C-alpha positions as CSV (number, residue, x, y, z in Angstrom):
1,M,115.3,139.7,198.8
2,K,114.4,142.0,196.7
3,K,109.8,142.4,195.7
4,Q,109.9,141.4,192.4
5,K,107.6,142.8,189.8
6,S,106.2,140.6,187.0
7,K,107.2,141.3,183.5
8,A,104.5,139.8,181.6
9,T,101.4,137.5,182.5
10,F,101.3,133.0,182.8
11,N,99.1,132.5,179.8
12,Y,98.2,129.3,180.6
13,A,94.8,127.5,179.0
14,P,94.6,123.8,179.3
15,G,94.3,121.6,176.6
16,G,92.0,119.4,177.3
17,R,88.9,117.6,179.3
18,T,91.6,116.2,181.3
19,L,93.9,118.9,181.7
20,K,91.1,120.5,183.0
21,A,89.9,118.1,185.8
22,F,93.6,118.2,186.9
23,H,94.2,121.4,188.4
24,E,89.9,122.1,189.4
25,D,90.5,118.9,191.6
26,Q,91.4,119.0,194.9
27,S,92.4,115.9,196.3
28,F,95.8,116.2,197.8
29,I,97.6,113.7,195.7
30,R,97.1,114.3,191.7
31,V,98.5,112.0,188.9
32,L,98.1,113.4,185.5
33,I,98.9,110.3,183.3
34,G,99.2,111.1,179.8
35,P,101.5,110.5,176.2
36,L,104.8,112.5,174.2
37,G,103.6,115.5,173.8
38,S,100.5,115.8,176.0
39,G,101.0,119.2,177.3
40,K,101.7,117.5,180.9
41,T,104.5,120.0,182.0
42,Q,103.1,123.1,181.8
43,S,100.0,121.9,183.2
44,A,102.0,120.5,186.2
45,I,103.8,124.3,186.0
46,A,101.1,126.4,185.9
47,E,99.8,124.2,188.5
48,I,102.2,125.1,190.8
49,F,101.8,128.9,190.6
50,A,98.4,128.6,190.8
51,Q,99.1,127.3,194.5
52,I,101.6,129.6,195.3
53,I,99.8,132.3,194.0
54,N,96.6,131.1,196.1
55,Q,98.6,130.1,199.6
56,V,96.9,131.6,202.1
57,P,98.5,134.6,203.7
58,D,100.1,134.9,207.0
59,A,99.6,137.3,210.0
60,N,101.7,139.4,208.5
61,G,100.6,139.3,204.7
62,L,102.8,136.8,203.3
63,R,102.1,134.0,201.3
64,R,104.7,131.6,202.1
65,S,105.1,128.1,199.6
66,R,108.2,125.6,199.7
67,V,107.8,123.4,196.8
68,A,110.0,120.0,195.8
69,I,110.2,119.5,192.3
70,V,111.5,116.1,192.0
71,R,113.0,113.0,188.9
72,N,114.8,110.3,188.8
73,T,118.3,111.8,188.6
74,A,120.3,115.1,188.3
75,K,120.6,115.5,185.0
76,Q,117.1,114.6,183.3
77,L,116.0,117.2,186.1
78,Y,119.1,119.7,184.0
79,Q,119.1,119.1,180.2
80,T,114.6,119.3,180.8
81,T,112.7,119.9,184.2
82,I,115.0,122.5,184.5
83,P,114.4,124.5,181.2
84,D,111.1,124.5,180.9
85,W,110.9,125.7,184.4
86,L,112.9,129.0,183.5
87,R,111.9,128.9,180.1
88,V,107.9,129.9,182.3
89,T,110.0,132.1,184.9
90,Q,112.3,133.7,182.8
91,G,109.5,135.3,180.5
92,L,107.3,136.2,183.1
93,G,110.7,138.0,184.7
94,L,110.3,136.6,188.9
95,G,112.9,134.7,190.3
96,K,116.1,133.5,191.2
97,F,118.1,130.5,190.9
98,R,121.0,129.9,193.7
99,Q,123.6,128.0,193.9
100,T,122.3,125.9,196.5
101,S,122.6,121.9,197.0
102,P,120.4,121.0,196.2
103,I,120.0,124.0,194.0
104,A,116.3,126.2,194.4
105,W,114.7,129.1,192.6
106,E,113.5,131.8,195.1
107,A,111.0,134.5,194.5
108,E,108.9,137.3,196.0
109,F,106.6,139.5,194.8
110,P,103.7,141.9,195.2
111,L,99.4,140.7,194.4
112,A,97.5,142.9,193.2
113,D,95.1,142.2,197.1
114,G,98.7,143.8,199.3
115,T,99.8,140.6,199.8
116,T,103.1,138.9,199.6
117,V,103.9,135.5,197.6
118,Q,107.2,134.2,198.9
119,A,108.2,131.2,197.0
120,V,110.8,128.3,197.1
121,V,111.2,125.8,194.9
122,I,113.7,122.9,195.2
123,F,115.5,120.6,192.7
124,D,116.0,117.7,193.5
125,A,116.4,114.1,192.4
126,F,115.9,110.7,194.2
127,D,117.2,107.6,191.7
128,L,117.8,104.8,194.6
129,P,116.0,103.4,197.0
130,G,118.3,104.5,199.1
131,D,117.6,108.0,198.9
132,Q,115.1,108.6,201.0
133,H,116.9,109.2,203.9
134,D,117.7,112.6,201.8
135,A,113.8,113.5,202.3
136,R,113.7,113.0,206.1
137,G,115.1,117.1,206.2
138,M,112.8,118.8,203.7
139,Q,109.2,120.5,205.2
140,L,106.7,121.3,202.3
141,S,104.3,122.7,201.4
142,G,104.0,121.2,198.1
143,L,105.3,118.6,195.4
144,W,105.6,117.8,192.3
145,L,107.0,114.2,190.9
146,N,108.0,114.6,187.4
147,E,107.8,111.6,185.9
148,V,106.8,109.9,188.8
149,A,106.6,106.1,187.0
150,G,110.4,106.7,187.3
151,L,110.9,107.2,191.0
152,A,110.9,103.8,193.9
153,K,107.5,103.7,195.7
154,V,110.0,103.7,198.4
155,N,110.7,107.2,197.2
156,V,107.7,108.8,196.7
157,D,107.0,107.4,200.5
158,A,109.1,109.4,202.1
159,L,108.8,112.6,199.8
160,I,104.7,112.6,200.0
161,A,105.6,112.4,204.0
162,R,107.2,115.4,203.9
163,V,104.1,117.8,202.9
164,K,102.2,119.4,205.0
165,R,104.7,120.7,207.3
166,Y,105.5,124.0,206.5
167,P,104.1,126.6,207.0
168,S,102.6,125.1,209.8
169,R,99.0,124.9,210.2
170,A,99.4,127.1,213.9
171,E,100.9,129.5,212.0
172,V,98.6,129.9,209.0
173,P,94.9,128.3,209.6
174,G,93.8,126.5,206.8
175,A,96.7,126.8,204.7
176,N,97.4,124.4,201.0
177,Y,99.3,121.8,201.0
178,F,99.1,119.5,196.9
179,V,100.8,116.5,196.0
180,I,101.0,116.7,191.8
181,A,103.0,113.7,189.5
182,D,102.8,113.3,185.7
183,T,104.3,111.1,183.6
184,N,103.7,109.1,180.8
185,A,102.2,105.0,180.5
186,P,104.2,103.2,183.4
187,D,104.2,99.4,182.1
188,A,101.5,97.1,182.9
189,D,102.7,94.8,186.2
190,H,104.6,98.7,187.0
191,W,103.7,100.1,191.0
192,L,101.4,103.2,189.9
193,A,99.4,101.3,187.0
194,R,98.8,98.8,190.1
195,L,97.4,102.5,192.1
196,A,95.4,103.4,189.2
197,K,93.6,100.2,188.5
198,A,92.5,100.1,192.1
199,P,89.0,99.9,192.7
200,P,88.3,103.6,193.9
201,G,87.9,104.5,197.6
202,S,90.7,102.2,198.3
203,H,93.8,104.9,198.9
204,N,94.3,108.5,199.1
205,W,95.8,109.2,195.1
206,S,93.6,110.8,192.3
207,F,94.6,109.7,188.4
208,H,93.3,111.7,185.3
209,I,94.9,110.0,182.4
210,Q,94.5,111.8,179.4
211,P,93.2,110.4,175.8
212,G,95.9,108.3,173.9
213,A,97.6,110.0,171.4
214,V,97.0,107.9,168.1
215,I,94.5,104.8,168.3
216,K,94.4,101.8,166.4
217,E,91.8,102.1,162.9
218,H,91.7,98.8,160.4
219,D,95.6,98.2,161.6
220,Q,96.5,101.4,161.2
221,W,97.7,104.2,163.7
222,V,96.1,107.5,163.2
223,V,96.1,110.4,165.5
224,N,93.5,110.4,167.4
225,P,90.9,112.9,167.6
226,L,90.2,113.2,171.3
227,A,94.0,114.3,171.8
228,E,94.7,116.1,173.7
229,N,97.2,119.5,173.1
230,L,97.0,119.5,169.5
231,A,96.6,123.3,169.3
232,N,100.3,123.9,170.4
233,L,102.7,120.8,168.9
234,P,104.0,121.2,165.5
235,D,102.0,120.2,162.4
236,R,102.3,116.4,161.7
237,Y,103.8,115.8,165.3
238,Y,102.4,112.6,166.3
239,E,102.3,111.4,162.4
240,D,106.2,112.0,162.7
241,Q,105.7,109.7,165.9
242,L,105.2,106.7,164.3
243,G,107.5,105.9,161.6
244,G,110.5,102.9,162.5
245,K,108.1,101.9,166.3
246,D,107.9,99.6,168.4
247,E,104.3,98.7,168.5
248,T,104.3,98.1,172.5
249,W,106.3,102.2,172.0
250,I,104.1,103.5,170.0
251,R,100.9,102.1,172.5
252,K,102.4,103.4,175.4
253,N,104.5,106.3,174.4
254,L,101.8,107.7,172.0
255,G,98.8,105.0,172.7
256,N,98.9,106.0,176.9
257,E,98.9,102.5,177.2
258,F,99.3,100.5,180.6
259,V,101.6,97.7,178.5
260,I,104.8,96.0,178.6
261,H,108.3,98.0,176.8
262,I,111.3,95.8,176.8
263,D,114.0,97.3,174.5
264,G,115.3,94.5,173.5
265,R,114.4,91.7,170.7
266,P,111.7,89.2,173.0
267,V,112.6,85.7,173.0
268,H,108.8,85.0,172.9
269,P,107.3,87.8,170.6
270,G,104.4,86.2,169.6
271,F,103.6,87.3,173.5
272,N,100.7,89.6,174.3
273,Y,100.1,91.1,177.5
274,L,96.9,92.1,176.4
275,L,96.2,88.3,175.0
276,H,97.8,86.1,176.2
277,S,97.7,87.4,180.6
278,R,94.9,87.4,182.5
279,D,93.8,88.0,186.6
280,S,92.8,85.5,188.7
281,L,92.7,82.4,186.5
282,Q,90.6,79.9,187.8
283,A,92.6,76.8,188.1
284,S,89.8,72.9,187.6
285,A,90.2,70.4,190.4
286,S,89.5,67.6,187.7
287,Q,92.6,68.4,185.8
288,P,96.4,67.5,186.9
289,V,99.2,69.8,187.2
290,T,102.9,70.5,185.4
291,V,105.5,72.2,187.7
292,G,108.9,73.4,185.9
293,I,111.5,73.4,187.7
294,D,114.7,75.4,186.3
295,F,117.9,74.5,189.1
296,G,120.6,76.2,190.3
297,L,121.8,79.4,192.5
298,T,118.7,80.8,191.4
299,P,115.8,78.6,191.2
300,A,113.0,78.9,190.0
301,A,108.9,76.8,189.1
302,V,106.2,77.3,187.5
303,I,102.7,75.9,187.7
304,L,101.1,75.0,184.4
305,Q,97.5,73.3,184.1
306,K,95.9,71.9,180.7
307,Q,92.5,72.9,181.1
308,P,90.0,70.6,179.9
309,N,89.1,72.6,176.5
310,G,92.9,71.9,175.5
311,Q,94.5,75.4,177.5
312,W,97.5,75.9,179.8
313,F,97.1,77.6,182.6
314,A,100.1,79.2,184.3
315,L,98.7,79.8,187.5
316,K,101.6,80.6,189.3
317,E,105.6,81.0,189.9
318,L,107.8,80.4,192.9
319,V,111.2,82.6,191.9
320,T,113.4,82.5,195.1
321,D,117.2,83.9,194.9
322,N,120.6,82.1,196.6
323,C,118.0,79.4,197.8
324,D,119.7,75.7,198.2
325,A,117.4,73.3,196.3
326,L,116.0,71.7,199.3
327,R,114.5,74.5,201.5
328,F,113.1,75.2,197.8
329,A,111.7,72.5,197.2
330,A,110.3,72.7,200.6
331,I,108.5,76.1,199.8
332,L,107.4,74.4,196.5
333,R,105.7,71.8,198.2
334,E,104.1,74.8,200.6
335,T,103.0,76.7,197.9
336,I,100.6,74.0,196.1
337,E,99.4,72.0,199.8
338,H,98.1,75.6,200.9
339,D,96.1,76.0,197.7
340,E,92.7,74.7,198.3
341,I,92.6,73.3,194.7
342,L,95.7,72.0,193.6
343,S,96.3,70.6,196.9
344,S,93.9,67.8,195.6
345,C,95.5,68.3,192.0
346,P,97.5,65.1,190.8
347,V,101.2,67.0,190.6
348,E,103.9,66.0,187.8
349,Y,107.5,67.5,187.7
350,W,109.6,68.3,185.4
351,G,113.1,69.7,185.7
352,D,116.5,71.1,183.8
353,P,118.3,67.8,183.2
354,A,121.1,69.2,184.9
355,G,119.8,69.6,187.7
356,G,121.3,65.2,187.5
357,Q,124.5,66.7,188.6
358,R,126.1,65.0,191.7
359,S,126.4,68.2,194.2
360,Q,130.5,68.6,195.5
361,T,128.8,69.7,198.9
362,R,126.6,66.9,199.4
363,G,127.7,64.4,196.9
364,E,123.9,64.0,195.9
365,T,122.2,65.8,193.2
366,A,119.1,68.5,193.2
367,Y,116.5,65.7,192.4
368,Q,117.2,63.4,195.6
369,V,117.5,66.6,197.2
370,M,113.9,67.2,196.2
371,E,112.5,63.7,198.2
372,E,113.0,64.7,201.5
373,E,110.8,66.9,200.9
374,D,108.2,64.9,198.7
375,I,109.2,66.7,195.2
376,F,109.7,63.8,193.0
377,A,110.6,66.0,189.8
378,Q,111.9,64.2,186.8
379,P,114.5,65.4,183.8
380,V,113.1,66.2,180.9
381,S,114.0,64.2,177.4
382,T,116.0,67.5,176.3
383,N,117.8,70.1,177.6
384,S,117.7,71.2,173.8
385,W,117.1,75.0,173.8
386,D,115.5,74.8,170.0
387,I,112.9,72.6,171.2
388,R,111.9,73.8,174.3
389,K,111.3,77.4,172.4
390,A,109.1,75.8,169.7
391,A,106.8,74.4,171.8
392,L,106.0,77.8,174.0
393,D,106.0,79.3,171.0
394,K,103.5,76.9,169.2
395,L,101.0,77.5,172.3
396,L,101.6,81.6,171.9
397,G,101.3,81.1,167.9
398,K,97.4,78.9,168.7
399,L,93.7,79.6,169.7
400,L,91.6,76.7,170.6
401,D,88.2,78.4,169.9
402,G,88.6,81.2,169.8
403,Q,90.5,82.0,173.2
404,P,94.7,81.9,173.2
405,A,96.1,78.1,174.0
406,F,98.4,79.2,176.4
407,L,97.0,82.6,179.7
408,V,99.2,83.4,182.2
409,D,98.4,84.4,185.3
410,R,99.7,88.3,185.4
411,S,99.2,88.5,189.4
412,E,100.2,85.2,190.5
413,C,103.3,85.6,187.7
414,P,104.4,88.4,187.2
415,M,107.9,87.9,186.4
416,L,106.4,85.2,185.0
417,T,104.2,87.6,182.5
418,R,107.3,90.5,182.8
419,A,109.0,87.8,180.9
420,L,107.6,87.0,178.6
421,A,106.7,90.2,177.3
422,G,110.6,90.8,176.8
423,E,112.0,91.0,179.7
424,Y,113.6,87.1,178.7
425,C,115.4,88.9,175.7
426,V,118.3,89.2,173.3
427,R,120.1,92.4,174.8
428,R,120.5,95.6,172.5
429,L,124.7,96.3,172.4
430,Q,125.9,99.5,172.7
431,V,126.7,100.7,169.5
432,A,126.0,103.4,167.7
433,G,124.5,103.8,164.1
434,F,122.7,100.2,164.1
435,E,121.2,97.6,165.9
436,K,123.3,94.6,167.3
437,Y,121.9,92.0,169.9
438,H,124.0,89.7,172.3
439,D,124.4,86.0,170.6
440,R,122.7,84.5,173.8
441,P,119.5,85.2,176.3
442,D,120.0,87.6,178.9
443,K,120.8,85.2,181.8
444,G,119.4,86.1,185.3
445,P,115.1,85.7,187.2
446,F,113.4,86.2,184.1
447,S,115.1,83.4,182.2
448,H,115.0,81.1,185.1
449,V,111.3,81.4,185.1
450,A,110.7,81.1,181.3
451,E,113.1,77.9,181.2
452,A,111.2,76.8,184.4
453,C,108.0,77.0,182.3
454,H,109.8,75.4,179.1
455,Y,110.4,71.9,181.0
456,A,107.0,71.8,181.8
457,L,105.0,72.1,178.8
458,V,108.6,69.8,177.4
459,G,107.5,67.5,180.0
460,A,104.5,67.2,178.9
461,D,104.5,66.1,175.7
462,E,104.1,69.7,173.8
463,T,107.0,69.6,171.7
464,V,107.3,69.9,168.3
465,G,108.7,67.8,167.6
466,E,113.3,67.1,166.4
467,S,112.6,66.8,162.5
468,S,113.5,69.6,160.9
469,A,109.5,68.9,158.2
470,E,107.8,69.2,161.5
471,W,109.6,72.2,163.0
472,D,109.4,74.1,159.2
473,A,105.4,73.4,159.6
474,V,105.4,74.7,162.7
475,N,107.9,77.8,161.4
476,A,105.5,78.6,158.5
477,E,102.1,78.1,160.5
478,L,104.0,81.3,163.6
479,G,104.8,83.5,160.1
480,G,108.3,82.4,161.1
481,R,108.8,84.8,164.2
482,W,109.7,82.6,166.3
483,H,113.0,81.5,164.1
484,L,116.1,82.4,165.0
485,P,119.7,82.3,163.2
486,D,121.8,78.7,163.7
487,H,123.8,80.1,165.7
488,Y,121.7,82.1,168.4
489,Y,120.4,78.7,169.4
490,E,122.6,76.1,172.3
């Protein structure tokens, strides 16, 4: 293509210490995590231009680069990423888009030292795990994973494997290769969050985490004076973002915290991820173990233990799919037997009363089938959804010596953690103009593991009670936050 001359200078300066450190970092894989409006996109575009301009020239004086810019969906590419790229390149008077598949931007322009930049930038979407196969033909010098938290890890791994292939080291000894990624804060249990929190030296990813745009002072969210890119934002940008937002939305998108945010009405709104979950809870060898079981085609179990101080620990979970009662019982038994501490504790098993219904194939109940694997479970006395829910809500709203009365081991119980953080919820209806929700909780793997937890607590007699006076007292104690309209309950 015809060489171009730039009409303008790319005026860019990093808007904060984290952005500056991101550009100075020489790591092969660099990830920038920051709140909305923190300058991540502009920094990524600036970094790509710095890389293609500073690519090592070949024997003919050509600085050749082929970069892929990847987003979760094509819609996101065309609505956000490509317009952001155009805003910069059109201002510079560089490059043209080619209607290839996938779409590509190409540019060739001279530098003052007599060398010539030849760059191809490919824009592609990878929204499904199977899309990893589409990466196989790519030969890249660089990669930008835009909003990387929205990408499946299997696709990210496949894409990274295509870098360091153009130009080859045989053609250009010392050629530069890079992988950059940006995102808002991922969920606390996201694969990216686990990498970011891993010990230094355990992998070759480099993370640059920007300060939160807002911080909490005296129970009020205020703009963080250490926030980056403030000079490039409209007046009161963050103050106006705060209005009418859920707490977890603010913490995730503006505070840059690794939390779990679900778009729905949580069944257990009293659960606080930071307060009620821990890594590596320690079981007690002196205390009995209580196991709750939810039956069906996707049976689930939660292993709980009440500590000497009265705290309940959710220590392990078992979540299955399309598993019969006999196989499920065997896995559950092995889970407990292979744990050095739990295997020495007395165990009580409590389950869904529906497990007492006879199977049409074997003529036995799920309880009778599980006895073949020495799992002697009992149905709880009631399947009242009110009572089950209240049993857990009571503990979530209670402190014992300054510590939560209920704690979940988030490393051993990831599904239960997400369930209580909001995946076990009443889903929002897709209607315009106002918020409206389904009448009942969303059924699925998150509901099964949460209800298994319910059965354990009901079996252990942690119920609030069935009289309206007791219910009203607990509801008042919890500030009314667990009560839902009567028609909601089963």
